[in-house]
OpenMM code with the backbone's topology and positions (N, CA, C; nanometers):
from openmm import Vec3, app, unit

residues = "MET ALA PRO PHE VAL CYS PRO PRO TRP ILE GLY TYR LEU LEU ILE ASN PRO PHE ARG LYS PHE LEU GLU ASN PRO LYS ASN MET LEU GLY PRO LEU VAL ARG GLU GLY MET VAL ILE LEU GLU PRO GLY CYS GLY MET GLY TYR PHE THR LEU PRO LEU ALA ARG MET THR GLY PRO GLY GLY ARG VAL VAL VAL SER ASP LEU GLU PRO ARG MET LEU ALA ALA LEU GLU LYS ARG ALA ARG LYS ALA ARG LEU LEU ASP ARG ILE GLU ILE ARG ARG ALA ARG GLY ASP ASP LEU GLY LEU GLU GLY LEU GLU GLN THR VAL ASP LEU ALA VAL ALA ILE HIS VAL VAL HIS GLU VAL PRO ASP GLN ARG ALA PHE PHE GLY GLN ILE TYR ALA ALA LEU LYS PRO GLY GLY GLU CYS LEU VAL ARG GLU PRO SER PHE HIS VAL SER ARG LYS ARG PHE GLU GLU SER MET ALA ARG ALA GLU GLU ALA GLY PHE LYS ARG ARG LEU LEU ALA ARG GLY GLY GLY GLY LEU GLY ALA LEU LEU LEU LYS GLU PRO".split()
positions = [
    Vec3(-1.5109, 2.5415, 6.0487),
    Vec3(-1.3905, 2.4621, 6.0382),
    Vec3(-1.2694, 2.5556, 6.0473),
    Vec3(-1.1749, 2.5236, 6.1312),
    Vec3(-1.0552, 2.6053, 6.1470),
    Vec3(-0.9633, 2.5861, 6.0269),
    Vec3(-0.8991, 2.6925, 5.9811),
    Vec3(-0.8104, 2.6784, 5.8669),
    Vec3(-0.6862, 2.5989, 5.9033),
    Vec3(-0.6340, 2.5261, 5.8066),
    Vec3(-0.5067, 2.4574, 5.8246),
    Vec3(-0.3964, 2.5630, 5.8218),
    Vec3(-0.3059, 2.5539, 5.9134),
    Vec3(-0.1929, 2.6463, 5.9157),
    Vec3(-0.0661, 2.5643, 5.8941),
    Vec3(-0.0002, 2.5909, 5.7853),
    Vec3(0.1241, 2.5212, 5.7533),
    Vec3(0.2251, 2.5482, 5.8648),
    Vec3(0.2827, 2.4441, 5.9260),
    Vec3(0.3769, 2.4671, 6.0352),
    Vec3(0.5038, 2.5382, 5.9865),
    Vec3(0.5608, 2.6236, 6.0712),
    Vec3(0.6786, 2.7006, 6.0304),
    Vec3(0.7956, 2.6167, 5.9809),
    Vec3(0.8154, 2.4984, 6.0351),
    Vec3(0.9299, 2.4177, 5.9902),
    Vec3(0.9188, 2.3811, 5.8425),
    Vec3(0.7958, 2.3669, 5.7909),
    Vec3(0.7776, 2.3376, 5.6483),
    Vec3(0.8194, 2.4576, 5.5639),
    Vec3(0.8019, 2.5787, 5.6185),
    Vec3(0.8426, 2.6989, 5.5468),
    Vec3(0.9885, 2.6953, 5.5046),
    Vec3(1.0727, 2.6393, 5.5891),
    Vec3(1.2148, 2.6313, 5.5544),
    Vec3(1.2389, 2.5356, 5.4382),
    Vec3(1.1601, 2.4302, 5.4293),
    Vec3(1.1700, 2.3401, 5.3146),
    Vec3(1.1248, 2.4105, 5.1860),
    Vec3(1.0226, 2.4956, 5.1998),
    Vec3(0.9653, 2.5610, 5.0824),
    Vec3(1.0525, 2.6721, 5.0252),
    Vec3(1.1458, 2.7258, 5.1030),
    Vec3(1.2342, 2.8304, 5.0488),
    Vec3(1.3694, 2.7745, 5.0060),
    Vec3(1.3794, 2.6432, 5.0012),
    Vec3(1.5023, 2.5777, 4.9571),
    Vec3(1.5357, 2.6204, 4.8142),
    Vec3(1.6596, 2.6629, 4.7879),
    Vec3(1.6963, 2.7092, 4.6534),
    Vec3(1.6791, 2.6031, 4.5446),
    Vec3(1.6839, 2.4753, 4.5803),
    Vec3(1.6674, 2.3697, 4.4805),
    Vec3(1.5255, 2.3650, 4.4234),
    Vec3(1.4315, 2.4289, 4.4917),
    Vec3(1.2939, 2.4336, 4.4439),
    Vec3(1.2853, 2.5013, 4.3069),
    Vec3(1.3819, 2.5879, 4.2767),
    Vec3(1.3796, 2.6588, 4.1475),
    Vec3(1.3854, 2.5641, 4.0285),
    Vec3(1.4372, 2.4431, 4.0493),
    Vec3(1.4407, 2.3465, 3.9398),
    Vec3(1.3007, 2.2968, 3.9046),
    Vec3(1.2103, 2.3010, 4.0013),
    Vec3(1.0721, 2.2585, 3.9782),
    Vec3(0.9779, 2.3763, 3.9563),
    Vec3(0.9992, 2.4826, 4.0346),
    Vec3(0.9127, 2.5998, 4.0280),
    Vec3(0.9992, 2.7249, 4.0287),
    Vec3(1.0324, 2.7714, 3.9108),
    Vec3(1.1136, 2.8914, 3.8983),
    Vec3(1.0195, 3.0126, 3.8976),
    Vec3(1.0263, 3.0965, 4.0031),
    Vec3(0.9327, 3.2092, 4.0121),
    Vec3(0.9357, 3.3010, 3.8899),
    Vec3(1.0530, 3.3268, 3.8362),
    Vec3(1.0619, 3.4166, 3.7205),
    Vec3(0.9930, 3.3556, 3.5983),
    Vec3(1.0128, 3.2272, 3.5768),
    Vec3(0.9485, 3.1611, 3.4628),
    Vec3(0.7974, 3.1505, 3.4821),
    Vec3(0.7551, 3.1188, 3.6046),
    Vec3(0.6124, 3.1006, 3.6314),
    Vec3(0.5353, 3.2319, 3.6311),
    Vec3(0.5959, 3.3364, 3.6878),
    Vec3(0.5225, 3.4609, 3.7117),
    Vec3(0.5654, 3.5763, 3.6216),
    Vec3(0.6861, 3.5682, 3.5683),
    Vec3(0.7390, 3.6765, 3.4857),
    Vec3(0.6465, 3.7236, 3.3748),
    Vec3(0.5826, 3.6321, 3.3001),
    Vec3(0.4936, 3.6769, 3.1929),
    Vec3(0.3722, 3.7569, 3.2411),
    Vec3(0.3379, 3.7456, 3.3691),
    Vec3(0.2209, 3.8151, 3.4231),
    Vec3(0.2552, 3.9470, 3.4921),
    Vec3(0.3825, 3.9674, 3.5245),
    Vec3(0.4245, 4.0796, 3.6089),
    Vec3(0.4874, 4.1903, 3.5249),
    Vec3(0.4464, 4.3143, 3.5561),
    Vec3(0.5070, 4.4325, 3.4952),
    Vec3(0.5556, 4.5235, 3.6070),
    Vec3(0.6532, 4.6034, 3.5759),
    Vec3(0.7027, 4.7001, 3.6740),
    Vec3(0.5893, 4.7922, 3.7174),
    Vec3(0.5895, 4.8256, 3.8460),
    Vec3(0.4915, 4.9179, 3.9008),
    Vec3(0.3603, 4.8556, 3.9443),
    Vec3(0.3451, 4.7252, 3.9261),
    Vec3(0.2202, 4.6580, 3.9635),
    Vec3(0.2040, 4.6494, 4.1149),
    Vec3(0.0776, 4.6372, 4.1565),
    Vec3(0.0444, 4.5993, 4.2938),
    Vec3(0.0018, 4.4533, 4.2859),
    Vec3(0.0730, 4.3689, 4.3605),
    Vec3(0.0494, 4.2247, 4.3572),
    Vec3(0.0093, 4.1780, 4.4960),
    Vec3(-0.0893, 4.0905, 4.5011),
    Vec3(-0.1356, 4.0319, 4.6261),
    Vec3(-0.0954, 3.8856, 4.6282),
    Vec3(-0.0344, 3.8438, 4.7414),
    Vec3(0.0028, 3.7032, 4.7577),
    Vec3(-0.0510, 3.6500, 4.8913),
    Vec3(-0.1727, 3.5942, 4.8906),
    Vec3(-0.2230, 3.5318, 5.0133),
    Vec3(-0.1540, 3.3978, 5.0346),
    Vec3(-0.1270, 3.3646, 5.1598),
    Vec3(-0.0595, 3.2384, 5.1899),
    Vec3(0.0853, 3.2397, 5.1462),
    Vec3(0.1529, 3.3499, 5.1724),
    Vec3(0.2889, 3.3726, 5.1229),
    Vec3(0.3954, 3.2896, 5.1927),
    Vec3(0.3661, 3.2371, 5.3108),
    Vec3(0.4678, 3.1626, 5.3847),
    Vec3(0.5894, 3.2503, 5.4119),
    Vec3(0.7069, 3.1957, 5.3886),
    Vec3(0.8322, 3.2681, 5.4126),
    Vec3(0.8804, 3.3452, 5.2905),
    Vec3(0.7966, 3.3508, 5.1876),
    Vec3(0.8252, 3.4395, 5.0759),
    Vec3(0.9016, 3.3824, 4.9595),
    Vec3(0.8857, 3.2534, 4.9327),
    Vec3(0.9547, 3.1951, 4.8173),
    Vec3(0.9211, 3.2710, 4.6890),
    Vec3(0.7942, 3.3064, 4.6703),
    Vec3(0.7539, 3.3828, 4.5519),
    Vec3(0.7575, 3.5335, 4.5781),
    Vec3(0.7454, 3.5742, 4.7030),
    Vec3(0.7363, 3.7155, 4.7372),
    Vec3(0.8589, 3.7950, 4.6945),
    Vec3(0.9766, 3.7467, 4.7298),
    Vec3(1.0984, 3.8226, 4.6980),
    Vec3(1.1184, 3.8367, 4.5470),
    Vec3(1.1045, 3.7305, 4.4682),
    Vec3(1.1142, 3.7491, 4.3227),
    Vec3(1.0064, 3.8443, 4.2675),
    Vec3(0.8844, 3.8369, 4.3221),
    Vec3(0.7795, 3.9290, 4.2780),
    Vec3(0.8184, 4.0735, 4.3078),
    Vec3(0.8760, 4.0982, 4.4242),
    Vec3(0.9185, 4.2337, 4.4607),
    Vec3(1.0281, 4.2833, 4.3667),
    Vec3(1.1157, 4.1945, 4.3260),
    Vec3(1.2198, 4.2339, 4.2283),
    Vec3(1.1568, 4.2665, 4.0928),
    Vec3(1.0614, 4.1835, 4.0501),
    Vec3(0.9994, 4.2017, 3.9186),
    Vec3(0.9144, 4.3278, 3.9107),
    Vec3(0.8485, 4.3670, 4.0199),
    Vec3(0.7643, 4.4869, 4.0159),
    Vec3(0.8464, 4.6148, 4.0204),
    Vec3(0.9723, 4.6029, 4.0614),
    Vec3(1.0607, 4.7199, 4.0651),
    Vec3(1.0285, 4.8125, 4.1806),
    Vec3(1.1051, 4.9212, 4.1911),
    Vec3(1.0881, 5.0127, 4.3036),
    Vec3(0.9519, 5.0823, 4.3066),
    Vec3(0.8849, 5.0914, 4.1934),
    Vec3(0.7530, 5.1554, 4.1901),
    Vec3(0.6384, 5.0599, 4.2178),
    Vec3(0.6692, 4.9312, 4.2356),
    Vec3(0.5657, 4.8320, 4.2596),
    Vec3(0.5546, 4.7984, 4.4065),
    Vec3(0.4567, 4.7141, 4.4359),
    Vec3(0.4335, 4.6736, 4.5746),
    Vec3(0.3759, 4.5327, 4.5751),
    Vec3(0.4217, 4.4525, 4.6698),
    Vec3(0.3682, 4.3181, 4.6903),
    Vec3(0.3056, 4.3150, 4.8287),
    Vec3(0.1751, 4.2910, 4.8326),
    Vec3(0.1023, 4.2812, 4.9586),
    Vec3(0.0884, 4.1327, 4.9886),
    Vec3(0.1386, 4.0919, 5.1049),
    Vec3(0.1343, 3.9512, 5.1424),
    Vec3(0.0489, 3.9322, 5.2671),
    Vec3(-0.0063, 3.8120, 5.2777),
    Vec3(-0.0924, 3.7798, 5.3900),
    Vec3(-0.0708, 3.6336, 5.4259),
    Vec3(-0.0603, 3.6057, 5.5557),
    Vec3(-0.0460, 3.4681, 5.6016),
    Vec3(-0.1017, 3.4573, 5.7427),
    Vec3(-0.1446, 3.3370, 5.7794),
    Vec3(-0.1977, 3.3115, 5.9129),
    Vec3(-0.0874, 3.2942, 6.0172),
    Vec3(0.0260, 3.2438, 5.9759),
    Vec3(0.1315, 3.2037, 6.0682),
    Vec3(0.2301, 3.3180, 6.0937),
    Vec3(0.2307, 3.3748, 6.2147),
    Vec3(0.3183, 3.4892, 6.2432),
    Vec3(0.4669, 3.4583, 6.2295),
    Vec3(0.5076, 3.3335, 6.2573),
    Vec3(0.6502, 3.3004, 6.2439),
    Vec3(0.6923, 3.2963, 6.0979),
    Vec3(0.6018, 3.2583, 6.0103),
    Vec3(0.6309, 3.2627, 5.8660),
    Vec3(0.6493, 3.4082, 5.8231),
    Vec3(0.5600, 3.4956, 5.8683),
    Vec3(0.5687, 3.6373, 5.8323),
    Vec3(0.6959, 3.7003, 5.8881),
    Vec3(0.7362, 3.6611, 6.0090),
    Vec3(0.8596, 3.7144, 6.0673),
    Vec3(0.9809, 3.6703, 5.9857),
    Vec3(0.9818, 3.5458, 5.9419),
    Vec3(1.0922, 3.4974, 5.8587),
    Vec3(1.0936, 3.5696, 5.7240),
    Vec3(0.9753, 3.5914, 5.6662),
    Vec3(0.9659, 3.6658, 5.5406),
    Vec3(1.0212, 3.8072, 5.5581),
    Vec3(0.9822, 3.8734, 5.6658),
    Vec3(1.0308, 4.0096, 5.6908),
    Vec3(1.1834, 4.0121, 5.7016),
    Vec3(1.2391, 3.9171, 5.7715),
    Vec3(1.3854, 3.9086, 5.7867),
    Vec3(1.4534, 3.8861, 5.6514),
    Vec3(1.3987, 3.7958, 5.5713),
    Vec3(1.4560, 3.7685, 5.4386),
    Vec3(1.4438, 3.8910, 5.3476),
    Vec3(1.3299, 3.9604, 5.3525),
    Vec3(1.3093, 4.0794, 5.2694),
    Vec3(1.4033, 4.1920, 5.3106),
    Vec3(1.4233, 4.2082, 5.4402),
    Vec3(1.5159, 4.3110, 5.4886),
    Vec3(1.6587, 4.2807, 5.4399),
    Vec3(1.6996, 4.1562, 5.4525),
    Vec3(1.8338, 4.1151, 5.4085),
    Vec3(1.8517, 4.1368, 5.2578),
    Vec3(1.7461, 4.1127, 5.1814),
    Vec3(1.7506, 4.1301, 5.0355),
    Vec3(1.7282, 4.2755, 4.9936),
    Vec3(1.7061, 4.3639, 5.0906),
    Vec3(1.6787, 4.5060, 5.0658),
    Vec3(1.5551, 4.5275, 4.9798),
    Vec3(1.4526, 4.4496, 5.0088),
    Vec3(1.3265, 4.4580, 4.9349),
    Vec3(1.2082, 4.4907, 5.0248),
    Vec3(1.2320, 4.5108, 5.1530),
    Vec3(1.1229, 4.5300, 5.2472),
    Vec3(1.0380, 4.6522, 5.2143),
    Vec3(1.0979, 4.7544, 5.1527),
    Vec3(1.0212, 4.8743, 5.1189),
    Vec3(0.9185, 4.8495, 5.0081),
    Vec3(0.9277, 4.7363, 4.9382),
    Vec3(0.8328, 4.7012, 4.8320),
    Vec3(0.7282, 4.6006, 4.8785),
    Vec3(0.7410, 4.5549, 5.0028),
    Vec3(0.6547, 4.4478, 5.0531),
    Vec3(0.5738, 4.4980, 5.1716),
    Vec3(0.4436, 4.4769, 5.1640),
    Vec3(0.3529, 4.5118, 5.2734),
    Vec3(0.3037, 4.3821, 5.3361),
    Vec3(0.3349, 4.3619, 5.4627),
    Vec3(0.3026, 4.2369, 5.5315),
    Vec3(0.1764, 4.2540, 5.6155),
    Vec3(0.0812, 4.1630, 5.5937),
    Vec3(-0.0450, 4.1656, 5.6676),
    Vec3(-0.0706, 4.0282, 5.7278),
    Vec3(-0.1317, 4.0277, 5.8434),
    Vec3(-0.1621, 3.9021, 5.9127),
    Vec3(-0.3068, 3.8639, 5.8865),
    Vec3(-0.3245, 3.7454, 5.8318),
    Vec3(-0.4595, 3.6901, 5.8139),
    Vec3(-0.5059, 3.6310, 5.9459),
    Vec3(-0.6359, 3.6304, 5.9649),
    Vec3(-0.6941, 3.5723, 6.0867),
    Vec3(-0.8192, 3.4947, 6.0472),
    Vec3(-0.8155, 3.3648, 6.0697),
    Vec3(-0.9295, 3.2816, 6.0327),
    Vec3(-0.9569, 3.2926, 5.8833),
    Vec3(-1.0800, 3.3272, 5.8488),
    Vec3(-1.1166, 3.3417, 5.7076),
    Vec3(-1.0929, 3.4827, 5.6549),
    Vec3(-1.0375, 3.5714, 5.7370),
    Vec3(-1.0122, 3.7100, 5.6970),
    Vec3(-0.8674, 3.7242, 5.6503),
    Vec3(-0.8488, 3.7568, 5.5234),
    Vec3(-0.7142, 3.7714, 5.4676),
    Vec3(-0.6449, 3.9003, 5.5108),
    Vec3(-0.7172, 3.9902, 5.5769),
    Vec3(-0.6558, 4.1154, 5.6210),
    Vec3(-0.6319, 4.2132, 5.5068),
    Vec3(-0.7268, 4.2248, 5.4173),
    Vec3(-0.7099, 4.3075, 5.2975),
    Vec3(-0.7825, 4.4416, 5.3056),
    Vec3(-0.8169, 4.4858, 5.4254),
    Vec3(-0.8881, 4.6118, 5.4407),
    Vec3(-0.8107, 4.7243, 5.3716),
    Vec3(-0.8846, 4.8092, 5.3009),
    Vec3(-0.8237, 4.9234, 5.2335),
    Vec3(-0.7638, 4.8923, 5.0973),
    Vec3(-0.7704, 4.7683, 5.0536),
    Vec3(-0.7133, 4.7315, 4.9231),
    Vec3(-0.8175, 4.7242, 4.8120),
    Vec3(-0.9400, 4.7581, 4.8394),
    Vec3(-1.0468, 4.7424, 4.7416),
    Vec3(-1.0094, 4.8075, 4.6087),
    Vec3(-1.0144, 4.7256, 4.5033),
    Vec3(-0.9893, 4.7669, 4.3648),
    Vec3(-0.8542, 4.8361, 4.3457),
    Vec3(-0.7500, 4.7874, 4.4140),
    Vec3(-0.6153, 4.8453, 4.3990),
    Vec3(-0.5131, 4.7457, 4.3468),
    Vec3(-0.5476, 4.6176, 4.3420),
    Vec3(-0.4521, 4.5122, 4.3085),
    Vec3(-0.4616, 4.4781, 4.1600),
    Vec3(-0.3443, 4.4686, 4.0961),
    Vec3(-0.3386, 4.4318, 3.9540),
    Vec3(-0.3401, 4.2803, 3.9337),
    Vec3(-0.2691, 4.2097, 4.0221),
    Vec3(-0.2505, 4.0656, 4.0070),
    Vec3(-0.2472, 4.0015, 4.1445),
    Vec3(-0.3178, 3.8893, 4.1588),
    Vec3(-0.3094, 3.8078, 4.2805),
    Vec3(-0.2502, 3.6734, 4.2417),
    Vec3(-0.1659, 3.6192, 4.3274),
    Vec3(-0.1090, 3.4870, 4.3044),
    Vec3(-0.1380, 3.4008, 4.4271),
    Vec3(-0.2158, 3.2970, 4.4067),
    Vec3(-0.2518, 3.2042, 4.5136),
    Vec3(-0.1881, 3.0701, 4.4795),
    Vec3(-0.0673, 3.0509, 4.5281),
    Vec3(0.0124, 2.9349, 4.4886),
    Vec3(0.0202, 2.8352, 4.6042),
    Vec3(-0.0317, 2.7169, 4.5803),
    Vec3(-0.0306, 2.6067, 4.6775),
    Vec3(-0.0974, 2.6447, 4.8089),
    Vec3(-0.2065, 2.7195, 4.8006),
    Vec3(-0.2728, 2.7638, 4.9232),
    Vec3(-0.4237, 2.7364, 4.9240),
    Vec3(-0.4881, 2.7363, 4.8090),
    Vec3(-0.6345, 2.7276, 4.8051),
    Vec3(-0.6839, 2.5991, 4.8708),
    Vec3(-0.6132, 2.4884, 4.8534),
    Vec3(-0.6571, 2.3610, 4.9124),
    Vec3(-0.6567, 2.3640, 5.0652),
    Vec3(-0.5877, 2.4609, 5.1244),
    Vec3(-0.5821, 2.4723, 5.2703),
    Vec3(-0.6931, 2.5616, 5.3270),
    Vec3(-0.7685, 2.6259, 5.2401),
    Vec3(-0.8679, 2.7254, 5.2825),
    Vec3(-1.0038, 2.6594, 5.3033),
    Vec3(-1.0597, 2.6681, 5.4253),
    Vec3(-1.1904, 2.6060, 5.4504),
    Vec3(-1.3048, 2.6741, 5.3750),
    Vec3(-1.3073, 2.8072, 5.3700),
    Vec3(-1.4148, 2.8798, 5.3031),
    Vec3(-1.3591, 2.9455, 5.1765),
    Vec3(-1.3529, 2.8661, 5.0714),
    Vec3(-1.2935, 2.9154, 4.9470),
    Vec3(-1.3770, 3.0245, 4.8824),
    Vec3(-1.5066, 3.0210, 4.9006),
    Vec3(-1.5920, 3.1263, 4.8448),
    Vec3(-1.5525, 3.2612, 4.9060),
    Vec3(-1.5335, 3.2655, 5.0377),
    Vec3(-1.4918, 3.3898, 5.1047),
    Vec3(-1.3509, 3.4297, 5.0614),
    Vec3(-1.2619, 3.3337, 5.0492),
    Vec3(-1.1239, 3.3581, 5.0060),
    Vec3(-1.1225, 3.4277, 4.8700),
    Vec3(-1.1903, 3.3665, 4.7726),
    Vec3(-1.1930, 3.4250, 4.6384),
    Vec3(-1.2708, 3.5568, 4.6361),
    Vec3(-1.3728, 3.5693, 4.7191),
    Vec3(-1.4483, 3.6945, 4.7264),
    Vec3(-1.3615, 3.8105, 4.7724),
    Vec3(-1.2763, 3.7862, 4.8722),
    Vec3(-1.1871, 3.8917, 4.9212),
    Vec3(-1.0832, 3.9298, 4.8161),
    Vec3(-1.0313, 3.8319, 4.7452),
    Vec3(-0.9349, 3.8611, 4.6383),
    Vec3(-1.0032, 3.9387, 4.5264),
    Vec3(-1.1231, 3.8950, 4.4891),
    Vec3(-1.1994, 3.9621, 4.3833),
    Vec3(-1.2224, 4.1094, 4.4188),
    Vec3(-1.2583, 4.1358, 4.5442),
    Vec3(-1.2836, 4.2738, 4.5882),
    Vec3(-1.1563, 4.3583, 4.5839),
    Vec3(-1.0416, 4.2977, 4.6091),
    Vec3(-0.9157, 4.3720, 4.6099),
    Vec3(-0.8649, 4.4025, 4.4689),
    Vec3(-0.9018, 4.3194, 4.3724),
    Vec3(-0.8529, 4.3389, 4.2353),
    Vec3(-0.9203, 4.4569, 4.1665),
    Vec3(-0.8425, 4.5240, 4.0841),
    Vec3(-0.8972, 4.6258, 3.9945),
    Vec3(-0.9810, 4.5547, 3.8879),
    Vec3(-1.0768, 4.6241, 3.8259),
    Vec3(-1.1424, 4.5649, 3.7098),
    Vec3(-1.0359, 4.5330, 3.6038),
    Vec3(-1.0426, 4.4136, 3.5471),
    Vec3(-0.9408, 4.3679, 3.4527),
    Vec3(-0.8243, 4.2990, 3.5213),
    Vec3(-0.8236, 4.2951, 3.6545),
    Vec3(-0.7170, 4.2279, 3.7286),
    Vec3(-0.7265, 4.0772, 3.7150),
    Vec3(-0.6156, 4.0110, 3.7413),
    Vec3(-0.6084, 3.8663, 3.7255),
    Vec3(-0.5652, 3.7993, 3.8558),
    Vec3(-0.6012, 3.6729, 3.8663),
    Vec3(-0.5613, 3.5915, 3.9804),
    Vec3(-0.5080, 3.4588, 3.9269),
    Vec3(-0.3816, 3.4309, 3.9548),
    Vec3(-0.3217, 3.3032, 3.9183),
    Vec3(-0.3386, 3.2073, 4.0353),
    Vec3(-0.3967, 3.0925, 4.0072),
    Vec3(-0.4134, 2.9883, 4.1082),
    Vec3(-0.3324, 2.8677, 4.0638),
    Vec3(-0.2503, 2.8156, 4.1542),
    Vec3(-0.1730, 2.6951, 4.1272),
    Vec3(-0.1867, 2.6031, 4.2467),
    Vec3(-0.2066, 2.4769, 4.2180),
    Vec3(-0.2170, 2.3760, 4.3212),
    Vec3(-0.1278, 2.2567, 4.2849),
    Vec3(-0.0693, 2.1910, 4.3852),
    Vec3(0.0169, 2.0759, 4.3563),
    Vec3(-0.0655, 1.9540, 4.3169),
    Vec3(-0.0387, 1.8981, 4.1998),
    Vec3(-0.1182, 1.7851, 4.1507),
    Vec3(-0.0953, 1.6590, 4.2335),
    Vec3(0.0159, 1.6503, 4.3050),
    Vec3(0.0396, 1.5336, 4.3906),
    Vec3(-0.0454, 1.5398, 4.5180),
    Vec3(-0.1058, 1.6561, 4.5433),
    Vec3(-0.1802, 1.6769, 4.6677),
    Vec3(-0.3281, 1.7093, 4.6422),
    Vec3(-0.3570, 1.7683, 4.5270),
    Vec3(-0.4925, 1.8125, 4.4934),
    Vec3(-0.5367, 1.7425, 4.3647),
    Vec3(-0.6485, 1.6721, 4.3718),
    Vec3(-0.7006, 1.6032, 4.2536),
    Vec3(-0.7611, 1.7043, 4.1558),
    Vec3(-0.7757, 1.6636, 4.0328),
    Vec3(-0.8396, 1.7477, 3.9307),
    Vec3(-0.9824, 1.7825, 3.9743),
    Vec3(-1.0537, 1.6853, 4.0318),
    Vec3(-1.1913, 1.7089, 4.0777),
    Vec3(-1.1937, 1.8164, 4.1864),
    Vec3(-1.1050, 1.8053, 4.2820),
    Vec3(-1.0999, 1.9043, 4.3906),
    Vec3(-1.0599, 2.0421, 4.3372),
    Vec3(-0.9689, 2.0437, 4.2399),
    Vec3(-0.9292, 2.1697, 4.1785),
    Vec3(-1.0485, 2.2345, 4.1085),
    Vec3(-1.1247, 2.1555, 4.0359),
    Vec3(-1.2423, 2.2085, 3.9657),
    Vec3(-1.3468, 2.2603, 4.0641),
    Vec3(-1.3593, 2.1960, 4.1794),
    Vec3(-1.4500, 2.2456, 4.2828),
    Vec3(-1.4030, 2.3829, 4.3329),
    Vec3(-1.2721, 2.4000, 4.3471),
    Vec3(-1.2175, 2.5307, 4.3873),
    Vec3(-1.2451, 2.6352, 4.2801),
    Vec3(-1.2319, 2.5975, 4.1541),
    Vec3(-1.2577, 2.6918, 4.0457),
    Vec3(-1.4055, 2.7310, 4.0427),
    Vec3(-1.4932, 2.6386, 4.0789),
    Vec3(-1.6362, 2.6716, 4.0883),
    Vec3(-1.6588, 2.7770, 4.1971),
    Vec3(-1.5887, 2.7662, 4.3104),
    Vec3(-1.5995, 2.8678, 4.4162),
    Vec3(-1.5478, 3.0033, 4.3650),
    Vec3(-1.4419, 3.0025, 4.2862),
    Vec3(-1.3895, 3.1272, 4.2294),
    Vec3(-1.4911, 3.1908, 4.1360),
    Vec3(-1.5564, 3.1082, 4.0537),
    Vec3(-1.6582, 3.1603, 3.9624),
    Vec3(-1.7780, 3.2147, 4.0388),
    Vec3(-1.8141, 3.1509, 4.1506),
    Vec3(-1.9226, 3.2024, 4.2340),
    Vec3(-1.8879, 3.3401, 4.2912),
    Vec3(-1.7583, 3.3650, 4.3122),
    Vec3(-1.7136, 3.4951, 4.3635),
    Vec3(-1.7109, 3.6017, 4.2542),
    Vec3(-1.7293, 3.5614, 4.1279),
    Vec3(-1.7331, 3.6572, 4.0189),
    Vec3(-1.6260, 3.6400, 3.9134),
    Vec3(-1.5288, 3.5536, 3.9365),
    Vec3(-1.4193, 3.5356, 3.8408),
    Vec3(-1.4637, 3.4620, 3.7157),
    Vec3(-1.3979, 3.4923, 3.6053),
    Vec3(-1.4099, 3.4180, 3.4798),
    Vec3(-1.2747, 3.3509, 3.4565),
    Vec3(-1.2780, 3.2239, 3.4223),
    Vec3(-1.1529, 3.1533, 3.3963),
    Vec3(-1.1029, 3.1886, 3.2570),
    Vec3(-0.9825, 3.2453, 3.2509),
    Vec3(-0.9241, 3.2818, 3.1217),
    Vec3(-0.8584, 3.1639, 3.0556),
    Vec3(-0.7781, 3.0915, 3.1298),
    Vec3(-0.7100, 2.9770, 3.0715),
    Vec3(-0.6538, 2.8893, 3.1806),
    Vec3(-0.6195, 2.7696, 3.1391),
    Vec3(-0.5527, 2.6766, 3.2281),
    Vec3(-0.4057, 2.7136, 3.2289),
    Vec3(-0.3495, 2.7389, 3.3452),
    Vec3(-0.2082, 2.7748, 3.3553),
    Vec3(-0.1240, 2.6489, 3.3473),
    Vec3(-0.0195, 2.6541, 3.2688),
    Vec3(0.0678, 2.5379, 3.2495),
    Vec3(0.2015, 2.5593, 3.3202),
    Vec3(0.2743, 2.4494, 3.3343),
    Vec3(0.4073, 2.4555, 3.3944),
    Vec3(0.4013, 2.4447, 3.5451),
    Vec3(0.5172, 2.4259, 3.6057),
    Vec3(0.5254, 2.4189, 3.7503),
    Vec3(0.4793, 2.2860, 3.8072),
    Vec3(0.4466, 2.1880, 3.7214),
    Vec3(0.4134, 2.0555, 3.7687),
    Vec3(0.2857, 2.0445, 3.8486),
    Vec3(0.1913, 2.1346, 3.8287),
    Vec3(0.0671, 2.1272, 3.9048),
    Vec3(-0.0525, 2.1676, 3.8234),
    Vec3(-0.1624, 2.1864, 3.8932),
    Vec3(-0.2866, 2.2321, 3.8327),
    Vec3(-0.2929, 2.3832, 3.8475),
    Vec3(-0.3411, 2.4501, 3.7463),
    Vec3(-0.3461, 2.5959, 3.7571),
    Vec3(-0.4475, 2.6582, 3.6650),
    Vec3(-0.4849, 2.7805, 3.6992),
    Vec3(-0.5774, 2.8570, 3.6168),
    Vec3(-0.5482, 3.0049, 3.6352),
    Vec3(-0.5726, 3.0797, 3.5312),
    Vec3(-0.5640, 3.2246, 3.5369),
    Vec3(-0.7074, 3.2771, 3.5340),
    Vec3(-0.7447, 3.3466, 3.6406),
    Vec3(-0.8813, 3.3971, 3.6565),
    Vec3(-0.8838, 3.5476, 3.6302),
    Vec3(-0.9949, 3.5952, 3.5780),
    Vec3(-1.0078, 3.7360, 3.5412),
    Vec3(-1.1255, 3.7999, 3.6141),
    Vec3(-1.1017, 3.9202, 3.6645),
    Vec3(-1.2108, 4.0063, 3.7105),
    Vec3(-1.2421, 4.0955, 3.5920),
    Vec3(-1.3550, 4.0727, 3.5301),
    Vec3(-1.3862, 4.1453, 3.4074),
    Vec3(-1.3954, 4.2952, 3.4322),
    Vec3(-1.3519, 4.3730, 3.3316),
    Vec3(-1.3585, 4.5205, 3.3450),
    Vec3(-1.5016, 4.5701, 3.3464),
] * unit.nanometer
topology = app.Topology()
chain = topology.addChain("A")
for resn in residues:
    res = topology.addResidue(resn, chain)
    for name in ("N", "CA", "C"):
        topology.addAtom(name, app.Element.getBySymbol(name[0]), res)
């Protein structure tokens, strides 16, 4: 099954500043982020969460992003350059079920998969690649929109994450959706 690719025009809707009233990146991610972290964001789109993550990790941190849509990545690069954050962001192109994470094995502190898992045809492979990239003790925040993803479908995704090796730490709250914080045990 071919992966769903969010069309670029939707990316412009997703970076709308009014979105902060529903999903404030600092409030949602701030408690999980420390300066100097390496953060992975698969399905980054045009970088609604990427730029705030790059600010939160500081100059010693790095945000590795991956997306299937080259026009989304080009827009993200342009926005990051304008914000003077491009030196903290590593852009990678995903292809099919491959997130493009070569060389990241056990280097990532935190992964954030926000509003993307429901679009992934092979969730077991998706979570497996994230699991391999995380350091032991690393975490993965998963958030899905409740208006689009049922609780049953979310639980099926969490089962795929557990098959990849993750342990569910807790149900993530806030942001108006379904969420979980997953752990790669040390």
